[in-house]
C-alpha positions in Angstrom: 139.7 127.9 140.1 140.1 129.2 136.5 143.0 131.6 135.9 140.8 134.6 135.0 138.7 134.1 138.2 141.9 133.7 140.3 143.3 136.9 138.8 140.2 138.8 139.5 139.9 137.6 143.1 143.5 138.4 143.9 143.5 141.8 142.1 140.6 142.7 144.4 142.2 141.2 147.5 145.6 142.9 147.1 144.0 146.2 146.3 141.6 146.0 149.3 144.5 145.1 151.6 146.5 148.1 150.3 143.5 150.4 151.0 143.0 149.0 154.5 146.7 149.4 155.4 146.7 153.0 154.1 143.6 153.8 156.3 145.0 152.1 159.4 148.5 153.6 159.0 146.9 157.1 159.5 146.2 156.1 163.1 149.9 155.6 163.9 151.3 158.5 165.9 153.8 160.7 164.1 157.6 160.6 164.5 160.4 160.5 162.0 161.1 156.8 162.7 157.5 155.8 162.5 157.0 157.9 159.4 159.7 155.8 157.7 158.1 152.5 158.7 154.6 153.8 157.7 155.9 154.9 154.3 157.7 151.6 153.7 154.7 149.6 154.7 152.4 151.6 152.4 155.0 151.3 149.6 155.4 147.6 149.9 151.6 146.7 150.2 150.7 149.0 147.3 153.5 147.5 145.3 152.1 144.0 146.0 148.8 145.1 144.5 150.3 146.9 141.5 152.6 144.1 140.6 149.9 141.5 140.9 147.9 143.6 138.4 151.0 143.6 136.2 151.1 139.7 136.5 147.6 139.6 135.1 148.6 141.8 132.1 152.0 140.4 131.4 153.0 140.1 127.7 155.0 136.9 128.1 155.4 134.0 130.6 158.9 135.3 131.5 157.5 138.7 132.3 154.6 137.1 134.3 157.1 135.1 136.4 159.3 138.1 137.0 156.4 140.2 138.2 155.1 137.3 140.4 158.6 137.2 142.0 158.2 140.9 142.9 154.7 140.2 144.3 156.1 137.6 146.6 159.0 139.8 147.7 156.8 142.8 148.4 154.1 140.8 150.3 156.9 139.4 152.5 158.3 142.9 153.1 154.8 144.1 154.0 154.7 141.5 156.7 158.1 142.6 158.0 156.9 146.2 158.4 153.7 145.1 160.2 155.8 143.0 162.5 157.9 146.0 163.4 154.8 148.0 164.2 153.4 145.2 166.3 156.6 144.2 168.2 157.4 147.9 168.8 153.9 148.3 170.2 153.2 151.2 167.8 149.9 149.6 166.8 147.5 147.3 168.6 147.2 143.7 167.9 143.5 144.2 167.2 144.2 146.7 164.4 147.1 144.9 162.8 146.1 141.2 163.2 143.5 141.1 160.3 145.8 143.0 158.0 148.7 140.7 158.9 146.6 137.6 158.4 145.4 138.7 154.9 149.0 139.7 153.9 150.2 136.3 155.1 147.5 134.5 153.1 148.3 136.5 150.0 152.0 135.7 150.4 151.3 131.9 150.8 149.0 131.8 147.8 151.5 133.8 145.6 154.4 131.7 146.8 152.5 128.5 145.9 151.5 130.0 142.5 155.1 131.0 141.8 156.3 127.4 142.7 153.7 125.8 140.4 154.4 128.4 137.7 158.1 127.6 137.7 157.7 123.8 137.4 
């Protein structure tokens, strides 16, 4: 896949995931503790999307790699918050599974991209 096509595909996928997570997180009942988890999940998933966008617009290879490192870190953090919601039984498997699967796929692709980028 050409780089510009790859960038467009993953700009759209990361943004779509962020929007889906924001929508689904509205369904989580309110409490102080769950509010923190919800906020952290939204922050990390939107950061994944925003930083991938920055990867596409980077002014140098070093900047691109640095932003890509952030994308990988934030995607992994998003998975962590989803796992807490699932394991704490604050959200159903049916609601979180497709989001988790997409976040995991994005993480795998970005990790692979980062590894190839570095070598």
